[in-house]
C-alpha positions as CSV (number, residue, x, y, z in Angstrom):
1,X,87.2,148.2,107.7
2,X,89.6,145.1,107.9
3,X,86.2,143.1,109.7
4,X,83.3,144.6,107.2
5,X,86.2,142.9,104.8
6,X,86.8,139.8,106.0
7,X,83.0,139.3,107.2
8,X,82.0,140.3,103.8
9,X,84.5,137.4,102.2
10,X,83.2,134.9,104.6
11,X,80.3,135.0,104.0
12,X,80.4,134.6,99.8
13,X,81.7,131.3,100.4
14,X,78.8,129.2,101.2
15,X,77.4,131.4,97.9
16,X,80.4,130.2,95.5
17,X,80.4,127.2,96.5
18,X,76.7,126.2,95.8
19,X,77.4,128.6,92.2
20,X,80.0,125.6,91.6
21,X,78.2,123.2,93.0
22,X,74.8,123.6,90.8
23,X,76.8,122.8,87.6
24,X,75.5,120.7,85.8
25,X,76.2,118.7,81.9
26,X,73.6,120.7,80.0
27,X,70.1,118.1,80.8
28,X,69.6,118.1,83.7
29,X,72.3,115.7,85.3
30,X,74.8,117.3,87.7
31,X,78.6,116.7,87.1
32,X,80.3,114.0,88.8
33,X,83.2,116.0,91.0
34,X,86.3,113.5,91.6
35,X,89.3,114.1,93.2
36,X,92.5,111.9,92.9
37,X,93.4,112.8,96.7
38,X,89.9,112.0,98.5
39,X,88.3,109.2,97.1
40,X,86.5,106.0,98.3
41,X,88.6,102.9,98.5
42,X,87.7,98.8,98.6
43,X,89.8,97.6,100.5
44,X,90.6,93.2,100.9
45,X,92.0,93.9,105.0
46,X,89.1,91.0,106.0
47,X,89.7,88.8,103.0
48,X,86.9,90.4,101.8
49,X,85.8,93.6,99.4
50,X,84.9,95.9,101.4
51,X,84.5,100.1,101.7
52,X,87.1,101.1,103.6
53,X,85.0,103.5,106.0
54,X,83.6,100.5,107.1
55,X,86.4,98.0,108.4
56,X,86.8,98.2,111.7
57,X,90.7,97.9,111.1
58,X,93.2,101.3,112.0
59,X,93.4,100.7,108.4
60,X,94.9,103.4,105.5
61,X,94.5,103.0,101.4
62,X,95.9,104.3,99.0
63,X,95.0,103.5,95.4
64,X,97.2,103.8,91.8
65,X,95.6,107.5,91.2
66,X,96.2,108.7,94.6
67,X,100.2,107.0,94.9
68,X,100.6,109.4,92.0
69,X,99.6,112.1,93.0
70,X,101.9,111.9,96.0
71,X,104.7,110.2,93.7
72,X,105.0,107.0,96.0
73,X,107.4,104.8,94.2
74,X,108.3,102.0,96.5
75,X,106.2,100.7,100.0
76,X,109.7,103.1,102.1
77,X,107.7,105.8,100.0
78,X,105.0,105.2,102.0
79,X,106.5,106.2,105.7
80,X,105.6,110.0,104.0
81,X,102.1,109.2,103.6
82,X,100.9,106.6,106.6
83,X,101.3,108.7,109.9
84,X,102.9,106.0,112.3
85,X,105.1,104.0,109.2
86,X,109.0,104.1,110.0
87,X,111.7,102.3,107.1
88,X,115.3,102.3,108.4
89,X,118.5,99.7,107.3
90,X,120.7,97.8,109.1
91,X,123.7,96.3,107.2
92,X,121.0,96.8,104.2
93,X,118.4,94.8,105.1
94,X,114.8,97.0,105.6
95,X,113.3,97.1,109.0
96,X,109.8,98.1,109.5
97,X,107.8,99.5,112.1
98,X,104.1,100.3,112.6
99,X,103.3,103.0,114.9
100,X,106.7,102.3,117.3
101,X,106.5,98.5,117.4
102,X,109.0,96.7,115.2
103,X,112.0,93.5,115.1
104,X,115.2,94.6,114.7
105,X,116.0,91.3,113.9
106,X,117.3,91.7,110.4
107,X,118.8,88.3,108.6
108,X,116.9,86.5,106.2
109,X,115.3,83.3,109.0
110,X,114.2,85.9,110.8
111,X,110.1,87.4,110.9
112,X,109.4,90.4,110.8
113,X,106.8,92.6,112.7
114,X,105.7,94.3,109.6
115,X,104.0,91.3,106.8
116,X,103.9,92.4,102.9
117,X,101.7,90.8,100.6
118,X,101.7,91.1,96.9
119,X,97.8,89.6,95.9
120,X,98.0,88.3,98.7
121,X,101.1,86.6,98.5
122,X,104.2,86.8,101.0
123,X,107.5,88.6,100.6
124,X,110.2,87.4,102.4
125,X,112.5,89.5,104.1
126,X,116.3,90.1,102.2
127,X,118.6,91.7,101.7
128,X,117.9,95.7,99.5
129,X,114.3,94.6,99.7
130,X,112.9,97.3,98.3
131,X,109.4,96.7,97.3
132,X,109.2,98.5,94.1
133,X,105.0,99.3,92.7
134,X,105.5,99.8,89.1
135,X,101.8,99.9,87.8
136,X,99.0,98.7,91.5
137,X,95.8,99.3,92.3
138,X,95.8,100.0,95.1
139,X,97.7,99.5,98.7
140,X,96.3,99.2,102.1
141,X,98.5,99.6,105.1
142,X,97.2,97.8,108.2
143,X,98.2,99.0,111.6
144,X,97.5,96.9,114.6
145,X,97.9,93.0,115.2
146,X,96.7,91.0,112.4
147,X,98.5,88.1,113.3
148,X,94.5,86.9,112.9
149,X,94.4,87.1,109.0
150,X,98.0,87.7,108.4
151,X,100.0,85.2,110.1
152,X,102.8,85.5,113.0
153,X,104.7,87.6,111.3
154,X,101.7,90.5,111.5
155,X,102.6,91.4,115.1
156,X,102.8,95.3,114.1
157,X,100.6,95.7,110.9
158,X,100.6,94.3,107.7
159,X,101.1,95.9,104.2
160,X,99.2,94.9,101.1
161,X,99.7,95.6,97.7
162,X,96.5,95.0,95.7
163,X,97.3,95.3,91.6
164,X,95.1,94.4,88.8
165,X,92.6,91.8,88.1
166,X,92.8,90.9,84.1
167,X,89.9,93.1,81.8
168,X,87.5,90.2,80.3
169,X,85.9,92.6,77.8
170,X,88.1,95.1,77.2
171,X,91.3,96.7,76.5
172,X,93.3,98.8,78.7
173,X,96.4,100.4,78.9
174,X,99.1,103.5,80.1
175,X,102.3,104.6,79.8
176,X,104.3,106.8,82.6
177,X,107.3,108.8,82.4
178,X,108.7,111.4,85.5
179,X,111.7,113.2,85.5
180,X,113.1,115.4,88.0
181,X,116.9,116.6,89.5
182,X,119.5,114.4,90.3
183,X,118.7,112.9,86.4
184,X,115.7,110.7,88.0
185,X,113.9,109.3,86.0
186,X,110.6,106.6,86.1
187,X,109.1,104.8,83.4
188,X,106.1,102.6,83.9
189,X,104.4,100.5,81.1
190,X,100.4,99.0,81.9
191,X,98.8,96.6,79.5
192,X,95.6,94.2,79.8
193,X,93.5,92.4,77.5
194,X,90.9,89.8,76.8
195,X,91.9,86.5,75.7
196,X,89.0,84.3,75.4
197,X,85.4,85.1,77.2
198,X,86.1,85.2,81.1
199,X,90.4,84.8,80.7
200,X,92.5,87.5,80.7
201,X,95.7,89.2,81.5
202,X,98.2,91.8,82.5
203,X,101.1,92.9,81.9
204,X,102.8,95.6,83.5
205,X,106.2,97.3,83.2
206,X,108.5,99.1,85.4
207,X,112.4,101.1,85.7
208,X,113.5,103.9,87.6
209,X,116.7,105.1,88.7
210,X,119.0,108.7,89.6
211,X,121.7,109.7,89.5
212,X,124.2,109.5,92.6
213,X,123.8,112.5,95.8
214,X,127.4,112.3,96.6
215,X,130.7,111.1,95.6
216,X,133.2,108.5,96.9
217,X,137.2,109.1,96.9
218,X,140.1,106.8,98.6
219,X,142.9,108.2,99.7
220,X,142.0,111.5,97.3
221,X,140.9,109.1,93.7
222,X,138.0,109.5,92.7
223,X,136.1,106.1,93.3
224,X,132.8,104.9,91.3
225,X,129.3,104.0,92.9
226,X,127.4,102.0,92.0
227,X,124.2,104.1,90.7
228,X,120.9,103.1,92.4
229,X,118.2,101.8,90.5
230,X,115.4,99.1,90.3
231,X,114.1,97.5,86.7
232,X,111.3,94.6,86.5
233,X,108.0,93.6,85.5
234,X,104.8,91.1,86.3
235,X,102.2,89.5,84.5
236,X,98.9,88.7,85.5
237,X,96.7,85.9,83.9
238,X,92.9,85.2,85.3
239,X,89.9,82.6,84.6
240,X,86.9,83.7,86.3
241,X,83.6,81.7,86.1
242,X,80.2,81.5,87.9
243,X,81.7,80.2,91.2
244,X,85.4,79.0,89.8
245,X,88.9,81.1,89.0
246,X,92.2,80.7,88.7
247,X,95.3,83.3,89.1
248,X,98.9,83.0,87.7
249,X,101.0,85.3,89.0
250,X,104.7,85.7,87.9
251,X,107.8,89.2,88.6
252,X,110.5,89.5,88.5
253,X,112.5,92.7,89.8
254,X,116.5,93.3,89.2
255,X,116.9,96.7,92.1
256,X,120.7,98.0,93.5
257,X,120.2,100.6,96.2
258,X,123.1,101.6,99.0
259,X,120.8,102.0,101.6
260,X,122.7,102.3,105.1
261,X,125.7,100.6,103.3
262,X,126.8,103.8,102.0
263,X,128.2,106.2,104.3
264,X,129.6,109.0,105.9
265,X,132.2,108.7,108.5
266,X,130.8,112.0,110.6
267,X,131.6,110.1,113.6
268,X,134.3,107.8,113.4
269,X,134.4,104.7,116.1
270,X,136.7,104.6,118.5
271,X,137.5,100.9,118.0
272,X,137.4,100.8,114.2
273,X,137.5,104.1,113.3
274,X,140.5,105.6,115.3
275,X,143.5,108.7,114.0
276,X,140.9,108.5,111.1
277,X,140.2,112.2,109.4
278,X,136.6,113.5,110.1
279,X,134.0,113.6,107.1
280,X,132.5,116.7,106.6
281,X,128.7,116.2,106.3
282,X,128.6,116.8,102.2
283,X,127.5,113.9,101.1
284,X,130.9,113.0,100.0
285,X,132.5,109.4,101.5
286,X,136.0,107.7,101.9
287,X,135.8,104.5,101.5
288,X,137.8,101.3,100.1
289,X,134.7,99.7,99.9
290,X,132.0,100.5,97.3
291,X,128.9,100.0,99.5
292,X,125.9,99.0,98.4
293,X,124.0,95.7,97.5
294,X,121.6,94.3,94.5
295,X,119.2,92.3,94.8
296,X,117.0,89.9,91.9
297,X,113.8,88.9,93.4
298,X,111.6,86.3,91.2
299,X,107.8,85.1,92.2
300,X,105.8,82.5,90.8
301,X,102.2,82.4,92.4
302,X,99.0,80.4,91.2
303,X,95.6,81.4,93.3
304,X,92.8,78.9,92.9
305,X,89.6,80.1,94.7
306,X,85.7,78.1,94.3
307,X,82.4,79.9,95.8
308,X,80.1,76.5,96.0
309,X,77.9,78.4,98.6
310,X,78.1,79.6,101.7
311,X,81.7,79.9,102.3
312,X,84.8,80.5,99.5
313,X,87.5,78.0,99.2
314,X,90.9,79.1,98.5
315,X,94.5,77.8,98.5
316,X,97.4,80.0,97.4
317,X,101.1,78.9,96.4
318,X,103.6,80.8,95.8
319,X,107.7,80.1,95.0
320,X,110.0,83.1,95.0
321,X,113.8,83.0,95.0
322,X,115.1,86.6,96.0
323,X,119.4,86.4,95.2
324,X,121.4,88.9,96.9
325,X,124.3,88.9,93.6
326,X,126.6,91.2,95.0
327,X,126.6,93.3,98.7
328,X,129.1,95.4,100.0
329,X,130.0,97.2,103.0
330,X,133.0,99.3,104.5
331,X,132.7,99.3,108.6
332,X,135.4,101.7,109.2
333,X,134.0,104.0,106.7
334,X,137.5,105.1,106.0
335,X,140.1,104.4,103.0
336,X,142.3,102.3,104.8
337,X,142.3,99.0,104.7
338,X,140.5,97.9,108.0
339,X,137.5,96.0,108.5
340,X,134.5,95.8,106.3
341,X,132.2,92.4,104.0
342,X,131.9,91.8,100.7
343,X,129.2,89.0,99.7
344,X,128.0,87.2,96.1
345,X,125.5,85.4,95.7
346,X,123.0,85.1,98.9
347,X,120.1,83.0,97.8
348,X,116.1,83.0,100.1
349,X,114.2,80.3,99.1
350,X,110.8,80.4,100.1
351,X,107.8,77.7,99.6
352,X,103.9,79.1,100.7
353,X,101.2,77.5,100.5
354,X,98.2,78.7,102.2
355,X,93.9,77.4,102.3
356,X,91.2,79.8,103.6
357,X,87.9,78.7,104.2
358,X,86.4,82.4,103.8
359,X,82.5,82.5,104.9
360,X,79.7,84.9,102.4
361,X,77.3,85.2,103.5
362,X,74.9,87.2,106.7
363,X,75.2,86.5,109.5
364,X,78.7,85.4,109.0
365,X,79.7,87.4,106.2
366,X,82.7,88.9,108.3
367,X,84.0,85.5,109.2
368,X,87.3,83.4,108.2
369,X,86.1,80.4,109.3
370,X,89.9,78.4,109.0
371,X,93.3,78.9,107.4
372,X,96.3,77.4,107.1
373,X,100.0,78.8,106.0
374,X,102.7,76.4,105.5
375,X,105.8,78.0,104.8
376,X,109.2,76.2,103.4
377,X,112.7,77.2,102.4
């Protein structure tokens, strides 16, 4: 009897599917079924727009709708939906690994093995770097060496964040609010509109934060802990004609996070933690320093693109400043003043100049003819 019921259920599946597929709009045309988790995504992994299914690169692309569906707030959250992608933290610095390949170097002047880009502009490594996404068009995760198209700091791969271009003939916008446990709240606002014919602007603002997951006690006295948060905004202005386009980009991100700078003393160091009481793994710490760092990132970029014929000429300039205005870490993780560090106003200034010559016609339609990037800082 059980086998008969199972067979009937299996036989009914194609009939049910056919009935669903046969729905139409009433005028003989079928409804277009959409799913924000299963969709076609256009990517620029090879410096030109292509369907992700046609790109001969190990790539995972996520549209803005898909990122919303999975509640992805920053690049570190991408590891939840990207196999092989791992984010770790060392003294507040973000270390990224793809397929197990990465670099342990975490100083500001060290090249990472996974490069991060926003609208084609390289984002330098810095303490507290999280790359809060905010409203975006899509995110591409490219696996494997990408040195040919993305430079020497892409040995393991690259993460490319692409924001929406300004509209030229309509006004678009949206507002998003998300609330969760531990007082978690996320706000996003996006607005885009044309200014004159061929010229448009987009404005995006975002803010998120949550309460602390635990408390900090020093000699039995509760000590304050700053709550993690990030806030910022982006502006993008683009003028586009038949054979020339100019884009100006500006962004500001202010954030604070504990990452690896807040930790319990569950395994005391034989040297620094000798004689200290072992902490219970209950998310409560006992340190005399408040662990965490605050970072302010500002960026200005300009992209000029000329399309005279069989090749496109593209010039990208960016000026970025990362200011770690506060960083603290208690090395011994005890409430005694044994070892630790406090830093203020640690700057990382970087200017980038990049020139590309791109083919746009067959048979060289997939070729970057020439490229040059100069980075100073």
